[in-house]
Every structure is written in structure tokens, then in C-alpha cells.
C-alpha positions in Angstrom: 78.5 67.2 82.8 76.1 64.5 81.6 74.8 64.2 78.1 71.5 62.6 77.4 70.7 61.0 74.0 67.1 61.1 73.0 65.7 58.1 71.1 64.4 58.8 67.7 60.8 59.7 67.7 58.7 57.2 65.7 55.6 58.3 64.0 52.6 56.5 65.3 50.9 56.9 62.0 50.9 53.7 60.0 52.3 54.0 56.4 49.6 54.4 53.8 48.4 51.3 52.2 49.0 50.9 48.5 45.8 50.6 46.6 45.6 47.7 44.1 43.9 49.9 41.5 44.3 53.5 40.7 41.4 55.9 40.1 41.5 55.1 36.4 41.5 51.4 37.1 38.5 51.6 39.4 36.6 53.5 36.7 37.3 50.9 34.1 36.8 47.9 36.3 33.0 47.5 35.8 33.4 47.7 32.0 36.3 45.2 32.1 34.5 42.8 34.3 31.5 42.9 31.9 33.5 42.7 28.6 36.1 40.1 29.8 33.6 37.2 29.8 32.2 38.2 26.5 35.7 38.1 25.0 37.4 35.3 26.9 34.6 32.7 26.9 34.2 32.6 23.1 37.9 32.5 22.7 38.2 29.5 25.1 35.3 27.9 23.2 37.0 28.3 19.9 40.2 26.8 21.3 38.3 23.8 22.5 36.6 23.5 19.1 40.0 23.5 17.4 41.1 20.5 19.4 37.9 18.5 18.7 35.8 17.0 16.0 32.5 18.9 16.2 29.4 16.8 15.3 26.1 18.6 14.7 23.7 15.7 13.9 21.6 14.8 16.9 22.9 17.8 18.9 26.2 19.5 19.2 28.9 17.0 20.4 32.7 17.5 20.8 35.0 14.5 20.3 38.5 15.3 21.5 40.9 15.1 18.5 44.1 16.5 19.9 46.3 18.3 17.4 44.7 16.6 14.3 43.1 19.8 13.1 46.4 21.8 13.6 48.4 19.2 11.7 45.8 19.3 8.9 45.9 23.1 8.6 49.6 23.1 8.0 49.4 20.4 5.3 46.3 21.4 3.5 47.3 22.7 0.0 44.0 24.6 -0.4 44.6 26.5 2.8 48.2 27.1 1.7 47.2 28.6 -1.6 44.6 30.7 0.2 47.4 32.1 2.4 49.4 32.9 -0.7 46.4 34.8 -2.2 45.8 36.5 1.1 49.4 37.7 1.2 49.1 39.1 -2.3 45.8 40.7 -1.5 47.2 42.2 1.7 50.3 43.7 0.0 48.4 45.2 -2.9 45.5 46.7 -1.0 47.5 48.1 2.0 50.4 49.3 -0.3 48.1 51.0 -2.7 45.9 52.5 0.0 48.8 53.9 2.0 50.5 55.3 -1.1 47.4 56.8 -2.7 46.1 58.0 0.7 49.3 59.9 1.4 49.4 61.4 -2.0 45.8 62.6 -1.7 46.4 63.9 1.8 49.4 65.9 0.5 47.3 67.4 -2.3 44.5 68.4 0.1 47.1 69.8 2.5 48.3 72.1 -0.2 44.7 73.0 -1.2 43.8 76.4 0.1 40.2 76.7 -0.9 37.4 74.1 -0.9 39.4 71.6 1.2 36.4 70.6 3.3 34.2 70.1 0.3 36.7 68.0 -1.5 37.5 65.9 1.6 33.7 65.4 2.2 33.3 64.0 -1.4 36.3 61.8 -1.0 35.1 60.3 2.2 31.8 59.1 0.7 33.0 55.6 -0.3 34.2 54.9 3.2 30.6 55.3 4.6 29.2 52.7 2.1 28.8 49.2 3.5 31.4 46.8 1.9 28.5 44.6 0.7 27.1 47.5 -1.3 30.6 48.2 -2.7 30.8 44.6 -3.9 27.4 44.8 -5.5 28.2 48.1 -7.2 31.5 46.7 -8.5 29.7 43.6 -9.7 27.2 45.6 -11.7 29.8 48.0 -13.1 32.0 45.1 -14.3 29.1 43.0 -15.7 30.0 41.9 -19.2 26.5 42.7 -20.6 25.5 46.1 -19.1 28.4 47.2 -16.9 29.9 50.6 -17.4 33.5 49.5 -16.9 33.0 46.6 -19.2 31.7 48.9 -21.9 34.7 51.2 -21.5 37.1 48.2 -21.7 35.3 47.0 -24.9 35.9 50.4 -26.5 39.5 50.1 -25.5 39.9 46.8 -27.2 39.6 44.6 -24.1 36.8 42.1 -24.5 37.4 39.8 -21.5 34.9 39.3 -18.7 36.4 41.2 -15.8 35.1 38.8 -13.1 35.3 35.8 -15.3 39.1 35.8 -15.7 41.4 34.9 -12.8 43.8 37.8 -13.1 41.3 40.5 -13.8 38.9 39.2 -11.1 41.7 39.4 -8.5 42.7 42.9 -9.7 39.0 44.0 -9.6 38.4 43.0 -5.9 41.7 44.7 -5.0 40.7 47.9 -6.7 37.2 47.8 -5.1 38.8 47.6 -1.6 41.3 50.4 -2.5 38.4 52.6 -3.7 36.6 52.2 -0.5 39.3 52.5 2.1 41.8 54.9 0.6 39.8 57.9 1.9 40.3 56.6 5.4 44.1 56.7 5.0 43.7 60.2 3.4 41.7 61.5 6.4 44.2 60.1 9.0 47.3 61.4 7.1 45.7 64.8 6.6 45.0 65.1 10.3 48.7 64.3 10.9 49.8 66.8 8.2 47.7 69.5 9.8 49.7 69.1 13.0 53.1 69.6 11.4 54.5 72.9 13.0 54.8 75.7 10.5 58.0 76.9 12.2 59.8 73.6 11.4 58.8 73.9 7.7 59.8 77.5 7.5 63.2 76.7 9.1 63.8 73.9 6.6 62.8 76.2 3.7 65.2 78.9 4.9 68.0 76.3 5.0 67.4 75.6 1.3 65.5 72.3 1.6 63.8 71.3 -1.7 60.3 70.0 -1.8 61.4 66.4 -1.8 63.8 67.0 1.1 61.1 68.8 3.0 58.8 65.8 2.4 61.4 63.1 3.3 63.2 64.7 6.2 60.5 67.0 7.8 57.0 66.0 6.8 57.1 62.2 6.8 59.1 61.9 10.1 56.6 64.3 11.7 53.6 62.1 10.8 55.2 58.7 11.2 53.1 57.9 14.3 49.9 58.8 12.5 50.9 56.7 9.5 51.5 53.8 12.0 47.9 54.1 13.2 46.6 54.0 9.7 48.8 51.1 8.7 47.7 49.1 11.7 44.0 49.7 11.0 44.2 48.7 7.4 46.5 45.7 8.1 44.1 44.2 10.5 41.2 44.7 8.1 43.0 43.5 5.0 44.1 40.2 6.6 40.5 39.2 7.4 38.5 40.9 4.6 35.5 38.9 3.3 32.5 41.0 2.2 33.5 42.4 -1.2 35.1 39.1 -2.4 32.1 37.0 -1.4 29.6 39.3 -3.0 31.5 39.7 -6.3 33.3 36.4 -7.1 32.4 34.0 -4.2 36.0 33.0 -4.2 36.2 32.3 -8.0 36.9 32.0 -10.8 38.8 28.8 -10.2 39.6 29.9 -6.6 41.5 32.9 -7.9 40.1 35.2 -5.2 39.6 32.6 -2.5 41.6 34.1 0.4 41.7 32.7 3.9 38.5 34.3 5.3 36.6 32.9 2.3 38.1 29.5 2.8 37.2 29.7 6.5 33.6 30.5 5.6 33.5 27.7 3.1 34.8 25.1 5.6 32.5 26.2 8.4 29.2 26.8 6.6 29.4 24.8 3.4 31.2 21.6 4.7 30.2 22.2 8.4 33.7 21.2 9.6 33.6 23.5 12.5 36.6 22.2 14.4 38.8 22.7 11.3 37.2 26.2 10.7 38.1 27.1 14.3 41.7 26.1 13.7 41.9 28.3 10.6 40.4 31.2 12.5 42.9 30.9 15.4 45.7 30.8 12.8 44.4 34.0 11.3 44.3 35.6 14.7 48.0 34.6 15.3 49.1 35.9 11.9 47.3 39.2 12.6 49.1 39.6 15.9 52.4 38.8 14.3 51.9 41.4 11.5 50.8 44.1 13.9 53.9 43.5 16.1 56.2 43.5 13.1 54.9 46.8 11.8 55.1 48.4 15.3 58.7 47.1 15.7 59.7 48.3 12.2 58.4 51.8 12.6 59.8 51.9 16.1 63.3 51.2 14.8 62.9 53.8 12.2 61.9 56.3 14.8 64.9 55.4 17.0 67.2 55.6 14.1 66.0 59.1 13.2 
């Protein structure tokens, strides 16, 4: 009795080749190829400027300067104080906008009638250009005919709002808060509308109080939405320019001269474009660090929960 062993049959079909790009990648490729040069070339140009002395007389000319501009930006006391003011401006505006926006969103969430009308009225400041907000705030706080100045005089406060260092800084912060709190309200309200009713009903049946419901049910449910709102406002606040430039021009006595105002002054008043490019790149780096820090912080809170 003989046994025969058959060799394994090999498929003649070649294995499918892996494509370099998926279907989504092929769809996005034309747009990426078009937008990449528009983003990368200016960035490379700014990096080159930051390593050079830029001369404008007799034509644009770059003289390589190495790290001179970078050493200067870390030792310039004016830029250092501008960063201190920017940090204060950032904390006050983002903190007030997140807090007030969440409170207003909770109030609208509980509102049963007229929610759409009230929300539409609240969103109006958001659609006004920041330059107009600055002009409006400048007129309202004018010491001769401004409405807010008139109210303050009747309350016993006779100081010029935009002429004093402390009040000028508070005024530009409140103008920014007035304009962008509605954005946080809208984003937070969208998140609150997606909180499942079943979860809230279960917590209520378990005897959870209103504060416990907010802390342990509502806020964890909208943490991702609040993260989006926080990132949007953080990126805007660190580079805000319009309102401050229109109202105070960085004054009085540099009280409102944050980093974007200092950058504009260096670039278009002193025409030190290489140094201005260095300040701009430092702003970009700080923005990236802040964004990553917020994402990591909220990520850790989500994992701990």
C-alpha cells in the first residue's frame, strides 16, 4: 500500500498591493497639495527672517545674524513685561468667558420658553467685528460723553476709564468678555442639549442634589465640548490685538501693551522685521504649548473619572 502526499496548492494570485493612501486621503490630497505651500513657505520665510537682520532701504535684504534676535527676545524687558500682561489678559478673559458662558448656558438650558429668542439676542455681540467692539467701548467710556463714564460719575468715580492703567486694562478685558462669552454659551448649550435625560433621571432618583447633579453628571458629560470651547478661546486670547489697538493703542503707560501689540509696534513702527518675526514665532510656540497643556489636563481628568 503506497501513500502519496500532495504538495500544498499555492495560489497563483499575487497578494493585493497596499495602497499608499486610503480613499479619504486621495480625496484630501489635492487640497493638501494646494494649501501646504501656502502654509509652509511663509513659515520657512519667517524662520529665515528671525535668523537675519532685515534691511528695507534700497530693496529688501537679509543679513544672516544667527541667534542674535532669539537672544534679544529672551533678554528684552519690554517683551518680558508684555508677556506678563498677556498672561494676565489671558487668564482673566478666558476664565471669565468660560465661567460666565457656562452659567448662561445652564440658565438657557433650564429655560423652557423663548430659549431661541434669548439665545439669538445673546449671540449678537459675537457677530460684531472686534474693531467695532473697540470703537463702541471707546465711545462708551469717553470721559466727556460716554454712557459708562456718566454712570461712573454718578456713582462717585470720576477717573478717566481709558486714561488710568488699572481701569484701562479692566476695560479691554471686559470688552473681550462681552464679545466672546456668547460663543462659549452657544458651545456649552449644545453640549448640555446632548446630555441623556435617562442619566439625569437616574441621578435624581438616587437622591442627587442640584450641585451633585451638576458636578458628577452634567459637567463630566460636556467635558469634551468645554475642551473645544477652551481651546478656541485660548488660541484667540493669546494673540488678540484688535480691541486693544483701537481703544488704548497699548497705553496708558504701556498698561495694555500685550505681546501682539508689541509685535505690531516692532514690525510697523520701528521696522525691525527680523526681531518681529522672532516674537511671532515665540507666540506660536507658546500657543502650541498652552493647547497641549489644556488637552493633557482635561485628558487626565477624563481618565481619572
